[in-house]
MDAnalysis code that builds the backbone (N, CA, C; Angstrom):
import MDAnalysis as mda
import numpy as np

u = mda.Universe.empty(744, n_residues=248, atom_resindex=np.repeat(np.arange(248), 3), trajectory=True)
u.add_TopologyAttr("name", ["N", "CA", "C"] * 248)
u.add_TopologyAttr("resid", np.arange(1, 249))
u.add_TopologyAttr("resname", ["UNK", "UNK", "UNK", "UNK", "UNK", "UNK", "UNK", "UNK", "UNK", "UNK", "UNK", "UNK", "UNK", "UNK", "UNK", "UNK", "UNK", "UNK", "UNK", "UNK", "UNK", "UNK", "UNK", "UNK", "UNK", "UNK", "UNK", "UNK", "UNK", "UNK", "UNK", "UNK", "UNK", "UNK", "UNK", "UNK", "UNK", "UNK", "UNK", "UNK", "UNK", "UNK", "UNK", "UNK", "UNK", "UNK", "UNK", "UNK", "UNK", "UNK", "UNK", "UNK", "UNK", "UNK", "UNK", "UNK", "UNK", "UNK", "UNK", "UNK", "UNK", "UNK", "UNK", "UNK", "UNK", "UNK", "UNK", "UNK", "UNK", "UNK", "UNK", "UNK", "UNK", "UNK", "UNK", "UNK", "UNK", "UNK", "UNK", "UNK", "UNK", "UNK", "UNK", "UNK", "UNK", "UNK", "UNK", "UNK", "UNK", "UNK", "UNK", "UNK", "UNK", "UNK", "UNK", "UNK", "UNK", "UNK", "UNK", "UNK", "UNK", "UNK", "UNK", "UNK", "UNK", "UNK", "UNK", "UNK", "UNK", "UNK", "UNK", "UNK", "UNK", "UNK", "UNK", "UNK", "UNK", "UNK", "UNK", "UNK", "UNK", "UNK", "UNK", "UNK", "UNK", "UNK", "UNK", "UNK", "UNK", "UNK", "UNK", "UNK", "UNK", "UNK", "UNK", "UNK", "UNK", "UNK", "UNK", "UNK", "UNK", "UNK", "UNK", "UNK", "UNK", "UNK", "UNK", "UNK", "UNK", "UNK", "UNK", "UNK", "UNK", "UNK", "UNK", "UNK", "UNK", "UNK", "UNK", "UNK", "UNK", "UNK", "UNK", "UNK", "UNK", "UNK", "UNK", "UNK", "UNK", "UNK", "UNK", "UNK", "UNK", "UNK", "UNK", "UNK", "UNK", "UNK", "UNK", "UNK", "UNK", "UNK", "UNK", "UNK", "UNK", "UNK", "UNK", "UNK", "UNK", "UNK", "UNK", "UNK", "UNK", "UNK", "UNK", "UNK", "UNK", "UNK", "UNK", "UNK", "UNK", "UNK", "UNK", "UNK", "UNK", "UNK", "UNK", "UNK", "UNK", "UNK", "UNK", "UNK", "UNK", "UNK", "UNK", "UNK", "UNK", "UNK", "UNK", "UNK", "UNK", "UNK", "UNK", "UNK", "UNK", "UNK", "UNK", "UNK", "UNK", "UNK", "UNK", "UNK", "UNK", "UNK", "UNK", "UNK", "UNK", "UNK", "UNK", "UNK", "UNK", "UNK", "UNK", "UNK", "UNK", "UNK", "UNK", "UNK"])
u.atoms.positions = np.array([
    [16.678, 13.330, 2.269],
    [15.440, 14.093, 2.105],
    [15.511, 15.391, 2.905],
    [14.734, 16.369, 2.495],
    [14.699, 17.607, 3.246],
    [14.027, 17.379, 4.587],
    [14.456, 18.161, 5.577],
    [13.895, 17.993, 6.914],
    [12.827, 19.023, 7.215],
    [12.774, 20.093, 6.464],
    [11.772, 21.122, 6.696],
    [10.464, 20.698, 6.054],
    [9.422, 20.500, 6.883],
    [8.156, 19.973, 6.376],
    [7.559, 20.855, 5.289],
    [7.666, 22.173, 5.471],
    [7.073, 23.083, 4.504],
    [7.757, 22.944, 3.151],
    [9.088, 22.882, 3.142],
    [9.797, 22.787, 1.878],
    [9.588, 21.424, 1.225],
    [9.438, 20.372, 2.038],
    [9.141, 19.054, 1.485],
    [7.804, 19.080, 0.771],
    [6.788, 19.595, 1.423],
    [5.466, 19.674, 0.809],
    [5.497, 20.566, -0.418],
    [6.213, 21.677, -0.318],
    [6.271, 22.607, -1.442],
    [6.919, 21.949, -2.660],
    [8.000, 21.212, -2.423],
    [8.678, 20.565, -3.552],
    [7.797, 19.485, -4.167],
    [7.012, 18.809, -3.330],
    [6.118, 17.783, -3.858],
    [4.989, 18.404, -4.664],
    [4.463, 19.522, -4.196],
    [3.396, 20.197, -4.937],
    [3.904, 20.759, -6.259],
    [5.147, 21.277, -6.249],
    [5.694, 21.848, -7.481],
    [5.839, 20.793, -8.570],
    [5.970, 19.538, -8.170],
    [6.054, 18.469, -9.157],
    [4.836, 18.465, -10.065],
    [3.675, 18.811, -9.493],
    [2.423, 18.756, -10.257],
    [1.989, 20.114, -10.786],
    [2.612, 21.177, -10.329],
    [2.181, 22.514, -10.754],
    [3.147, 23.180, -11.720],
    [4.331, 22.602, -11.913],
    [5.308, 23.195, -12.833],
    [5.783, 22.144, -13.821],
    [5.925, 22.513, -15.091],
    [6.432, 21.560, -16.078],
    [7.934, 21.370, -15.907],
    [8.496, 20.299, -16.476],
    [9.950, 20.124, -16.421],
    [10.669, 21.311, -17.040],
    [11.812, 21.661, -16.472],
    [12.595, 22.763, -17.020],
    [13.200, 22.331, -18.351],
    [13.221, 23.231, -19.324],
    [13.791, 22.858, -20.618],
    [15.278, 22.550, -20.503],
    [15.720, 21.551, -21.236],
    [17.135, 21.177, -21.209],
    [17.961, 22.177, -21.996],
    [19.190, 22.348, -21.576],
    [20.134, 23.185, -22.311],
    [21.180, 22.285, -22.958],
    [21.513, 22.559, -24.190],
    [22.530, 21.760, -24.844],
    [21.989, 20.422, -25.300],
    [22.890, 19.489, -25.595],
    [22.495, 18.211, -26.195],
    [22.085, 17.137, -25.195],
    [21.818, 17.518, -23.950],
    [21.462, 16.512, -22.946],
    [20.207, 15.755, -23.378],
    [20.139, 14.454, -23.105],
    [18.960, 13.668, -23.495],
    [17.728, 14.099, -22.718],
    [16.592, 13.910, -23.340],
    [15.327, 14.270, -22.698],
    [14.630, 13.010, -22.205],
    [13.986, 13.131, -21.062],
    [13.239, 12.028, -20.474],
    [11.879, 12.541, -20.050],
    [10.949, 11.620, -19.917],
    [9.671, 11.973, -19.324],
    [9.725, 11.652, -17.838],
    [8.851, 12.266, -17.089],
    [8.783, 11.946, -15.665],
    [8.359, 10.498, -15.452],
    [7.566, 9.972, -16.374],
    [7.172, 8.568, -16.268],
    [8.385, 7.653, -16.402],
    [9.301, 7.971, -17.312],
    [10.514, 7.170, -17.464],
    [11.377, 7.233, -16.205],
    [11.459, 8.407, -15.624],
    [12.228, 8.565, -14.388],
    [11.596, 7.740, -13.271],
    [10.275, 7.808, -13.162],
    [9.580, 7.031, -12.128],
    [9.774, 5.538, -12.342],
    [9.692, 5.088, -13.589],
    [9.859, 3.662, -13.875],
    [11.262, 3.181, -13.512],
    [12.261, 4.016, -13.764],
    [13.631, 3.656, -13.387],
    [13.754, 3.546, -11.873],
    [13.139, 4.475, -11.159],
    [13.171, 4.439, -9.692],
    [12.446, 3.210, -9.158],
    [11.340, 2.852, -9.780],
    [10.576, 1.672, -9.359],
    [11.401, 0.404, -9.554],
    [12.115, 0.316, -10.674],
    [12.957, -0.856, -10.923],
    [14.035, -0.994, -9.852],
    [14.616, 0.126, -9.446],
    [15.633, 0.105, -8.391],
    [15.017, -0.344, -7.072],
    [13.857, 0.223, -6.736],
    [13.191, -0.137, -5.480],
    [12.825, -1.613, -5.454],
    [12.363, -2.141, -6.574],
    [12.006, -3.559, -6.634],
    [13.221, -4.456, -6.418],
    [14.354, -4.036, -6.942],
    [15.561, -4.866, -6.850],
    [16.307, -4.695, -5.532],
    [16.398, -3.456, -5.052],
    [17.291, -3.162, -3.927],
    [16.627, -2.431, -2.767],
    [15.334, -2.170, -2.848],
    [14.644, -1.479, -1.769],
    [14.570, 0.022, -1.983],
    [13.670, 0.654, -1.261],
    [13.419, 2.081, -1.446],
    [14.621, 2.934, -1.065],
    [15.386, 2.516, -0.068],
    [16.533, 3.313, 0.358],
    [17.592, 3.421, -0.732],
    [17.582, 2.489, -1.672],
    [18.557, 2.531, -2.766],
    [18.183, 3.536, -3.844],
    [16.974, 4.064, -3.785],
    [16.517, 5.025, -4.789],
    [17.081, 6.403, -4.458],
    [18.038, 6.844, -5.229],
    [18.620, 8.179, -5.098],
    [18.634, 8.834, -6.472],
    [18.801, 10.133, -6.490],
    [18.863, 10.838, -7.766],
    [20.025, 10.300, -8.605],
    [21.165, 10.064, -7.963],
    [22.333, 9.565, -8.694],
    [22.083, 8.163, -9.253],
    [21.465, 7.310, -8.434],
    [21.221, 5.929, -8.887],
    [20.216, 5.910, -10.039],
    [19.188, 6.719, -9.955],
    [18.203, 6.778, -11.040],
    [18.854, 7.307, -12.310],
    [19.693, 8.322, -12.166],
    [20.391, 8.871, -13.331],
    [21.266, 7.810, -13.989],
    [21.960, 7.034, -13.176],
    [22.794, 5.957, -13.712],
    [21.946, 4.939, -14.455],
    [20.796, 4.618, -13.882],
    [19.880, 3.666, -14.523],
    [19.443, 4.170, -15.895],
    [19.286, 5.479, -16.016],
    [18.843, 6.081, -17.274],
    [20.005, 6.391, -18.212],
    [21.229, 6.263, -17.708],
    [22.390, 6.547, -18.536],
    [22.673, 8.018, -18.709],
    [22.425, 8.796, -17.672],
    [22.664, 10.234, -17.741],
    [23.291, 10.697, -16.436],
    [23.562, 11.986, -16.338],
    [24.124, 12.538, -15.116],
    [23.038, 12.933, -14.140],
    [23.384, 12.903, -12.851],
    [22.386, 13.206, -11.820],
    [21.825, 14.609, -11.975],
    [22.659, 15.561, -12.361],
    [22.194, 16.946, -12.452],
    [21.095, 17.105, -13.494],
    [21.120, 16.268, -14.531],
    [20.097, 16.411, -15.571],
    [18.709, 16.077, -15.050],
    [18.625, 15.241, -14.000],
    [17.312, 14.868, -13.465],
    [16.628, 16.026, -12.767],
    [17.410, 16.968, -12.276],
    [16.815, 18.082, -11.540],
    [15.985, 18.989, -12.438],
    [16.082, 18.802, -13.737],
    [15.186, 19.531, -14.641],
    [13.761, 18.994, -14.541],
    [13.658, 17.756, -14.097],
    [12.360, 17.083, -14.059],
    [11.834, 16.882, -12.640],
    [12.745, 16.583, -11.708],
    [12.371, 16.274, -10.329],
    [13.287, 17.067, -9.407],
    [12.690, 17.817, -8.486],
    [13.452, 18.772, -7.683],
    [14.391, 18.116, -6.680],
    [13.961, 17.020, -6.057],
    [14.762, 16.353, -5.030],
    [14.183, 14.958, -4.788],
    [14.753, 14.239, -3.824],
    [14.287, 12.872, -3.595],
    [12.860, 12.837, -3.068],
    [12.466, 13.825, -2.279],
    [11.079, 13.850, -1.800],
    [10.111, 13.900, -2.972],
    [10.424, 14.744, -3.947],
    [9.577, 14.829, -5.134],
    [9.663, 13.545, -5.951],
    [10.827, 12.919, -5.968],
    [10.983, 11.654, -6.691],
    [10.104, 10.567, -6.081],
    [10.084, 10.479, -4.760],
    [9.226, 9.495, -4.085],
    [7.756, 9.801, -4.355],
    [7.404, 11.074, -4.372],
    [6.038, 11.475, -4.719],
    [5.686, 10.998, -6.122],
    [6.611, 11.189, -7.040],
    [6.398, 10.769, -8.426],
    [6.211, 9.256, -8.518],
    [7.023, 8.518, -7.779],
    [6.928, 7.057, -7.763],
    [5.583, 6.604, -7.192],
    [5.163, 7.230, -6.093],
    [3.881, 6.873, -5.476],
    [2.739, 7.050, -6.464],
    [2.761, 8.162, -7.182],
    [1.710, 8.427, -8.155],
    [1.775, 7.443, -9.318],
    [2.972, 7.189, -9.789],
    [3.149, 6.302, -10.941],
    [2.656, 4.886, -10.653],
    [2.842, 4.411, -9.427],
    [2.448, 3.049, -9.093],
    [0.942, 2.852, -9.179],
    [0.177, 3.894, -8.921],
    [-1.275, 3.774, -9.064],
    [-1.656, 3.555, -10.523],
    [-0.865, 4.111, -11.445],
    [-1.148, 3.932, -12.867],
    [-0.662, 2.579, -13.371],
    [0.443, 2.094, -12.824],
    [1.022, 0.837, -13.310],
    [0.282, -0.390, -12.807],
    [-0.314, -0.291, -11.629],
    [-0.994, -1.463, -11.078],
    [-2.374, -1.622, -11.704],
    [-2.779, -2.860, -11.888],
    [-4.087, -3.152, -12.483],
    [-5.158, -3.167, -11.405],
    [-6.131, -2.281, -11.559],
    [-7.248, -2.196, -10.621],
    [-8.502, -2.731, -11.293],
    [-9.342, -3.466, -10.575],
    [-10.537, -4.053, -11.184],
    [-11.553, -2.987, -11.580],
    [-12.250, -3.267, -12.650],
    [-13.313, -2.368, -13.092],
    [-14.533, -2.529, -12.181],
    [-15.177, -1.424, -11.804],
    [-16.375, -1.515, -10.956],
    [-17.489, -2.296, -11.654],
    [-18.231, -3.056, -10.855],
    [-19.345, -3.836, -11.395],
    [-20.698, -3.244, -11.018],
    [-20.694, -2.314, -10.051],
    [-21.948, -1.781, -9.542],
    [-22.442, -2.503, -8.308],
    [-21.816, -3.633, -7.969],
    [-22.137, -4.364, -6.739],
    [-21.113, -3.955, -5.690],
    [-21.518, -3.119, -4.736],
    [-20.540, -2.458, -3.878],
    [-19.704, -3.433, -3.053],
    [-20.307, -4.500, -2.529],
    [-19.529, -5.455, -1.723],
    [-18.497, -6.172, -2.580],
    [-18.917, -6.596, -3.744],
    [-17.990, -7.260, -4.658],
    [-16.873, -6.309, -5.077],
    [-17.231, -5.049, -5.314],
    [-16.231, -4.075, -5.754],
    [-15.221, -3.758, -4.659],
    [-15.683, -3.580, -3.419],
    [-14.751, -3.317, -2.321],
    [-13.885, -4.541, -2.036],
    [-14.460, -5.724, -2.180],
    [-13.691, -6.960, -2.004],
    [-12.563, -7.019, -3.030],
    [-12.897, -6.731, -4.290],
    [-11.886, -6.758, -5.353],
    [-10.858, -5.647, -5.166],
    [-11.306, -4.483, -4.714],
    [-10.419, -3.346, -4.450],
    [-9.381, -3.717, -3.398],
    [-9.819, -4.339, -2.307],
    [-8.898, -4.718, -1.234],
    [-7.900, -5.765, -1.707],
    [-8.370, -6.748, -2.444],
    [-7.464, -7.784, -2.938],
    [-6.461, -7.215, -3.939],
    [-6.893, -6.258, -4.755],
    [-5.966, -5.631, -5.704],
    [-4.884, -4.849, -4.969],
    [-5.273, -4.136, -3.922],
    [-4.282, -3.400, -3.135],
    [-3.300, -4.360, -2.476],
    [-3.807, -5.459, -1.940],
    [-2.918, -6.440, -1.307],
    [-1.932, -7.009, -2.320],
    [-2.394, -7.308, -3.524],
    [-1.489, -7.837, -4.551],
    [-0.384, -6.841, -4.875],
    [-0.740, -5.568, -4.962],
    [0.266, -4.541, -5.259],
    [1.308, -4.465, -4.158],
    [0.867, -4.499, -2.913],
    [1.794, -4.393, -1.783],
    [2.671, -5.634, -1.662],
    [2.116, -6.801, -1.935],
    [2.916, -8.019, -1.881],
    [3.959, -8.041, -2.994],
    [3.598, -7.512, -4.164],
    [4.532, -7.488, -5.289],
    [5.624, -6.442, -5.101],
    [5.309, -5.381, -4.368],
    [6.259, -4.279, -4.158],
    [6.240, -3.902, -2.676],
    [6.921, -4.649, -1.816],
    [6.836, -4.415, -0.367],
    [7.162, -2.993, 0.064],
    [8.026, -2.320, -0.664],
    [8.404, -0.950, -0.308],
    [7.243, 0.026, -0.453],
    [6.177, -0.385, -1.142],
    [5.022, 0.506, -1.293],
    [4.388, 0.860, 0.046],
    [4.565, -0.006, 1.041],
    [4.026, 0.305, 2.369],
    [4.620, 1.594, 2.914],
    [5.814, 1.955, 2.470],
    [6.455, 3.193, 2.908],
    [6.122, 4.368, 2.002],
    [5.495, 4.109, 0.875],
    [5.277, 5.153, -0.133],
    [3.822, 5.584, -0.202],
    [2.916, 4.598, -0.271],
    [1.498, 4.956, -0.308],
    [1.064, 5.414, 1.078],
    [0.408, 6.556, 1.118],
    [-0.055, 7.091, 2.388],
    [0.981, 7.931, 3.100],
    [1.947, 8.525, 2.358],
    [2.996, 9.324, 2.992],
    [2.563, 10.758, 3.238],
    [1.357, 11.099, 2.925],
    [0.910, 12.469, 3.132],
    [0.000, 12.897, 1.997],
    [-0.182, 14.187, 1.836],
    [-1.105, 14.687, 0.810],
    [-0.536, 14.543, -0.593],
    [-0.472, 13.315, -1.083],
    [-0.041, 13.068, -2.459],
    [-1.198, 13.398, -3.389],
    [-0.961, 14.301, -4.339],
    [-2.064, 14.768, -5.179],
    [-1.709, 14.740, -6.651],
    [-0.970, 13.714, -7.050],
    [-0.682, 13.546, -8.461],
    [-1.910, 13.091, -9.221],
    [-1.875, 13.153, -10.546],
    [-3.062, 12.817, -11.346],
    [-3.521, 11.375, -11.181],
    [-2.590, 10.448, -11.052],
    [-2.986, 9.045, -10.905],
    [-3.567, 8.760, -9.527],
    [-3.031, 9.425, -8.505],
    [-3.603, 9.306, -7.161],
    [-5.027, 9.838, -7.156],
    [-5.233, 10.972, -7.805],
    [-6.568, 11.569, -7.832],
    [-7.551, 10.696, -8.614],
    [-7.092, 10.105, -9.701],
    [-7.971, 9.190, -10.447],
    [-8.334, 7.981, -9.586],
    [-7.360, 7.487, -8.834],
    [-7.629, 6.354, -7.941],
    [-8.622, 6.753, -6.854],
    [-8.484, 7.962, -6.348],
    [-9.413, 8.476, -5.338],
    [-10.829, 8.511, -5.905],
    [-10.966, 9.027, -7.118],
    [-12.280, 9.091, -7.754],
    [-12.854, 7.689, -7.962],
    [-12.025, 6.787, -8.456],
    [-12.479, 5.415, -8.698],
    [-12.914, 4.753, -7.398],
    [-12.141, 4.947, -6.349],
    [-12.434, 4.307, -5.066],
    [-13.764, 4.779, -4.501],
    [-13.986, 6.090, -4.525],
    [-15.230, 6.613, -3.959],
    [-16.439, 6.235, -4.799],
    [-16.227, 6.044, -6.094],
    [-17.359, 5.642, -6.936],
    [-17.901, 4.273, -6.530],
    [-17.074, 3.474, -5.854],
    [-17.505, 2.133, -5.447],
    [-18.573, 2.176, -4.364],
    [-18.607, 3.259, -3.598],
    [-19.571, 3.353, -2.494],
    [-20.576, 4.475, -2.724],
    [-20.629, 4.983, -3.940],
    [-21.622, 6.008, -4.255],
    [-22.998, 5.349, -4.379],
    [-24.030, 6.078, -4.011],
    [-25.385, 5.552, -4.118],
    [-25.825, 4.692, -2.952],
    [-25.038, 4.682, -1.861],
    [-25.402, 3.873, -0.693],
    [-26.021, 4.711, 0.418],
    [-26.288, 5.969, 0.135],
    [-26.866, 6.836, 1.154],
    [-25.843, 7.458, 2.078],
    [-24.567, 7.376, 1.739],
    [-23.505, 7.938, 2.573],
    [-23.180, 9.351, 2.126],
    [-22.842, 10.209, 3.098],
    [-22.337, 11.523, 2.713],
    [-20.860, 11.384, 2.358],
    [-20.233, 12.477, 1.903],
    [-18.867, 12.383, 1.395],
    [-17.886, 11.954, 2.483],
    [-18.094, 12.403, 3.722],
    [-17.215, 11.980, 4.815],
    [-17.315, 10.474, 5.035],
    [-18.535, 9.962, 5.030],
    [-18.740, 8.531, 5.257],
    [-18.200, 7.697, 4.096],
    [-18.297, 8.226, 2.883],
    [-17.727, 7.526, 1.730],
    [-16.215, 7.397, 1.868],
    [-15.559, 8.502, 2.233],
    [-14.101, 8.483, 2.414],
    [-13.724, 7.551, 3.558],
    [-14.458, 7.633, 4.664],
    [-14.163, 6.778, 5.823],
    [-14.288, 5.297, 5.470],
    [-15.289, 4.962, 4.660],
    [-15.499, 3.567, 4.283],
    [-14.349, 3.045, 3.439],
    [-13.957, 3.832, 2.442],
    [-12.845, 3.417, 1.581],
    [-11.538, 3.365, 2.364],
    [-11.316, 4.353, 3.236],
    [-10.087, 4.378, 4.024],
    [-10.031, 3.207, 5.004],
    [-11.184, 2.800, 5.527],
    [-11.223, 1.634, 6.410],
    [-10.673, 0.407, 5.690],
    [-11.153, 0.176, 4.473],
    [-10.695, -0.972, 3.696],
    [-9.212, -0.840, 3.359],
    [-8.813, 0.348, 2.924],
    [-7.437, 0.556, 2.473],
    [-6.429, 0.438, 3.609],
    [-6.708, 1.105, 4.728],
    [-5.751, 1.079, 5.840],
    [-5.707, -0.301, 6.491],
    [-6.851, -0.983, 6.571],
    [-6.839, -2.338, 7.121],
    [-6.032, -3.268, 6.222],
    [-6.187, -3.130, 4.914],
    [-5.428, -3.964, 3.984],
    [-3.930, -3.747, 4.152],
    [-3.518, -2.488, 4.252],
    [-2.096, -2.193, 4.447],
    [-1.589, -2.793, 5.751],
    [-2.380, -2.686, 6.804],
    [-1.982, -3.253, 8.084],
    [-1.866, -4.765, 8.036],
    [-2.777, -5.410, 7.334],
    [-2.728, -6.870, 7.206],
    [-1.454, -7.295, 6.487],
    [-1.141, -6.607, 5.381],
    [0.058, -6.955, 4.614],
    [1.318, -6.689, 5.428],
    [1.314, -5.614, 6.189],
    [2.478, -5.325, 7.031],
    [2.705, -6.466, 8.029],
    [1.627, -6.981, 8.600],
    [1.758, -8.121, 9.514],
    [2.285, -9.356, 8.789],
    [1.848, -9.551, 7.540],
    [2.376, -10.669, 6.754],
    [3.890, -10.571, 6.618],
    [4.361, -9.385, 6.249],
    [5.801, -9.187, 6.077],
    [6.547, -9.336, 7.399],
    [5.969, -8.804, 8.467],
    [6.620, -8.893, 9.780],
    [6.778, -10.349, 10.209],
    [5.741, -11.156, 9.961],
    [5.807, -12.566, 10.338],
    [6.875, -13.297, 9.531],
    [6.906, -13.035, 8.229],
    [7.915, -13.678, 7.378],
    [9.316, -13.295, 7.830],
    [9.511, -12.011, 8.128],
    [10.821, -11.545, 8.579],
    [11.209, -12.202, 9.901],
    [10.246, -12.332, 10.806],
    [10.520, -12.979, 12.090],
    [10.927, -14.435, 11.891],
    [10.182, -15.149, 11.063],
    [10.475, -16.564, 10.839],
    [11.835, -16.757, 10.175],
    [12.192, -15.820, 9.312],
    [13.497, -15.910, 8.652],
    [14.646, -15.628, 9.609],
    [14.386, -14.813, 10.604],
    [15.459, -14.356, 11.485],
    [15.799, -15.352, 12.590],
    [14.933, -16.339, 12.806],
    [15.142, -17.274, 13.907],
    [15.527, -18.664, 13.396],
    [16.446, -19.339, 14.078],
    [16.789, -20.715, 13.688],
    [15.565, -21.623, 13.776],
    [15.477, -22.555, 12.864],
    [14.306, -23.441, 12.813],
    [14.133, -24.225, 14.104],
    [15.237, -24.646, 14.703],
    [15.133, -25.444, 15.928],
    [14.565, -24.627, 17.079],
    [14.856, -23.323, 17.099],
    [14.301, -22.461, 18.148],
    [12.798, -22.328, 17.962],
    [12.373, -22.141, 16.715],
    [10.948, -21.989, 16.436],
    [10.185, -23.266, 16.762],
    [10.706, -24.392, 16.337],
    [9.968, -25.647, 16.479],
    [10.031, -26.200, 17.900],
    [11.185, -26.125, 18.518],
    [11.337, -26.751, 19.835],
    [11.062, -25.771, 20.972],
    [11.842, -24.726, 21.037],
    [11.749, -23.839, 22.197],
    [10.456, -23.026, 22.193],
    [10.147, -22.383, 21.045],
    [8.902, -21.611, 20.988],
    [7.701, -22.540, 21.105],
    [7.738, -23.665, 20.415],
    [6.628, -24.612, 20.477],
    [6.387, -25.122, 21.883],
    [7.470, -25.430, 22.592],
    [7.336, -25.922, 23.967],
    [6.778, -24.844, 24.888],
    [7.221, -23.604, 24.675],
    [6.736, -22.503, 25.514],
    [5.244, -22.269, 25.282],
    [4.833, -22.242, 24.023],
    [3.421, -22.031, 23.698],
    [2.568, -23.134, 24.307],
    [3.017, -24.373, 24.206],
    [2.258, -25.494, 24.772],
    [2.146, -25.366, 26.290],
    [3.230, -24.970, 26.940],
    [3.193, -24.824, 28.395],
    [2.203, -23.751, 28.817],
    [2.195, -22.633, 28.118],
    [1.261, -21.552, 28.441],
    [-0.172, -21.997, 28.184],
    [-0.392, -22.655, 27.039],
    [-1.746, -23.090, 26.688],
    [-2.280, -24.118, 27.678],
    [-1.410, -24.959, 28.197],
    [-1.836, -26.018, 29.116],
    [-1.877, -25.572, 30.575],
    [-1.478, -24.335, 30.836],
    [-1.387, -23.882, 32.228],
    [-2.750, -23.655, 32.862],
    [-3.770, -23.421, 32.049],
    [-5.093, -23.127, 32.573],
    [-5.298, -21.668, 32.918],
    [-4.260, -20.857, 32.828],
    [-4.370, -19.435, 33.168],
    [-4.904, -18.593, 32.016],
    [-4.779, -19.111, 30.817],
    [-5.153, -18.325, 29.641],
    [-6.058, -19.168, 28.742],
    [-7.329, -19.299, 29.116],
    [-8.219, -20.217, 28.393],
    [-8.465, -19.818, 26.940],
    [-8.555, -18.505, 26.670],
    [-8.781, -18.108, 25.279],
    [-7.548, -18.386, 24.426],
    [-6.386, -18.162, 25.007],
    [-5.159, -18.485, 24.287],
    [-5.078, -19.987, 24.017],
    [-5.496, -20.788, 24.980],
    [-5.497, -22.244, 24.793],
    [-6.442, -22.647, 23.668],
    [-7.616, -22.034, 23.636],
    [-8.549, -22.332, 22.550],
    [-7.958, -21.943, 21.205],
    [-7.271, -20.793, 21.192],
    [-6.650, -20.340, 19.945],
    [-5.599, -21.345, 19.476],
    [-4.800, -21.840, 20.396],
    [-3.731, -22.780, 20.045],
    [-4.295, -24.102, 19.548],
    [-5.312, -24.613, 20.224],
    [-5.786, -25.966, 19.928],
    [-6.988, -26.026, 18.981],
    [-7.745, -24.923, 18.887],
    [-8.980, -24.981, 18.105],
    [-8.987, -24.069, 16.883],
    [-8.286, -22.953, 16.959],
    [-8.412, -21.935, 15.911],
    [-7.863, -22.421, 14.578],
    [-8.550, -22.018, 13.512],
    [-8.084, -22.319, 12.164],
    [-7.017, -21.333, 11.707],
    [-7.022, -20.135, 12.304],
    [-6.162, -19.055, 11.824],
    [-4.708, -19.463, 11.645],
    [-4.074, -20.119, 12.630],
    [-2.662, -20.468, 12.429],
    [-2.442, -21.545, 11.370],
    [-3.513, -22.168, 10.911],
    [-3.374, -23.319, 10.021],
    [-3.865, -23.046, 8.602],
    [-4.299, -21.842, 8.327],
    [-4.759, -21.510, 6.982],
    [-3.843, -20.449, 6.390],
    [-3.836, -20.373, 5.069],
    [-2.919, -19.459, 4.401],
    [-3.384, -18.015, 4.563],
    [-2.470, -17.094, 4.296],
    [-2.730, -15.673, 4.533],
    [-3.867, -15.149, 3.662],
    [-3.946, -15.605, 2.428],
    [-4.999, -15.109, 1.548],
    [-6.379, -15.509, 2.057],
    [-6.501, -16.720, 2.573],
    [-7.775, -17.159, 3.137],
    [-8.121, -16.343, 4.376],
    [-7.138, -16.116, 5.235],
    [-7.375, -15.294, 6.428],
    [-7.786, -13.880, 6.035],
    [-7.142, -13.354, 5.016],
    [-7.473, -12.015, 4.531],
    [-8.922, -11.961, 4.060],
    [-9.336, -12.949, 3.279],
    [-10.699, -12.974, 2.768],
    [-11.738, -13.129, 3.866],
    [-11.450, -13.964, 4.868],
    [-12.392, -14.162, 5.979],
    [-12.589, -12.863, 6.760],
    [-11.494, -12.206, 7.076],
    [-11.592, -10.958, 7.837],
    [-12.253, -9.862, 7.012],
    [-11.933, -9.811, 5.727],
    [-12.531, -8.803, 4.854],
    [-14.042, -8.984, 4.773],
    [-14.506, -10.213, 4.704],
    [-15.949, -10.464, 4.674],
    [-16.630, -9.912, 5.926],
    [-15.980, -10.024, 7.075],
    [-16.556, -9.494, 8.314],
    [-16.610, -7.967, 8.284],
    [-15.573, -7.355, 7.760],
    [-15.565, -5.896, 7.663],
    [-16.674, -5.422, 6.735],
    [-16.827, -6.079, 5.602],
    [-17.873, -5.695, 4.655],
    [-19.259, -5.906, 5.256],
    [-19.427, -6.969, 6.032],
    [-20.712, -7.197, 6.703],
    [-20.989, -6.092, 7.706],
    [-19.952, -5.634, 8.401],
    [-20.124, -4.533, 9.343],
    [-20.495, -3.242, 8.648],
    [-19.871, -2.983, 7.505],
    [-20.223, -1.793, 6.725],
    [-21.679, -1.866, 6.288],
    [-22.080, -3.019, 5.788],
    [-23.457, -3.180, 5.316],
    [-24.461, -2.961, 6.441],
    [-24.122, -3.412, 7.636],
    [-25.040, -3.290, 8.770],
    [-25.259, -1.848, 9.191],
    [-24.352, -0.953, 8.819],
    [-24.474, 0.452, 9.231],
    [-24.930, 1.366, 8.108],
    [-25.241, 0.805, 6.949],
    [-25.654, 1.646, 5.830],
    [-27.029, 2.252, 6.084],
    [-27.222, 3.510, 5.710],
    [-28.541, 4.138, 5.868],
    [-29.619, 3.405, 5.090],
    [-29.246, 2.854, 3.917],
    [-30.210, 2.133, 3.091],
    [-29.821, 0.661, 3.063],
    [-29.761, 0.055, 4.236],
    [-29.215, -1.293, 4.373],
    [-29.939, -2.305, 3.492],
    [-31.253, -2.245, 3.473],
    [-32.010, -3.220, 2.705],
    [-31.709, -3.164, 1.229],
    [-31.670, -1.936, 0.663],
    [-31.404, -1.788, -0.754],
    [-29.956, -2.068, -1.078],
    [-29.007, -1.702, -0.139],
    [-27.585, -1.828, -0.429],
    [-27.161, -3.265, -0.604],
    [-27.793, -4.182, 0.094],
    [-27.363, -5.568, 0.012],
    [-27.901, -6.291, -1.204],
    [-28.800, -5.659, -1.948],
    [-29.407, -6.321, -3.087],
    [-28.484, -6.281, -4.295],
])
């Protein structure tokens, strides 16, 4: 990727402000959507680092140079992929019930991130302003319209849900990676014995309660996600200017 921030941003913006360059000669023609889909398939199979102009060209059965008619560089390619994923993922239709809609919005985002773990590195990489991103922005803000919030508060509310969801999923992946990296006997015997010793020491009473009483370590991630999300939504409702009407 380019290292100059200005040129990176410029190349990403040009993706949306300039049409693909016309092909010369008998080279095959592709749409940017086809290029993005090929890149997504590579990322799903081999991770985001495997997505290169050459690899995408091979996936499409063409030469790498032909892609530069459509996408300027890898930074622009990642921008294209980020935008395309918003169109490919299924988002719930708004119902007009803001709590239900934000709940469904968060769960839909979590499903997308779980299905495509590399999206954590792609969504939120900066001022992505492709058409699908902008449509998603419009859809998201419509979920909290009519609650008495100004535009800043509307954006803050949606971003709270979105960034918290991404953070939750990142923790899910981190935990899975940790568990995979350690021998089972170390986790069950050594870590278990250490946790029990700390919990029984009397020095950390809240930690002891967490170990012996908390449901969190014993329930699945989706249930934990829903419980925490309900608390966030309750907090949002408690701060609404029109709290009484908003909850109806």
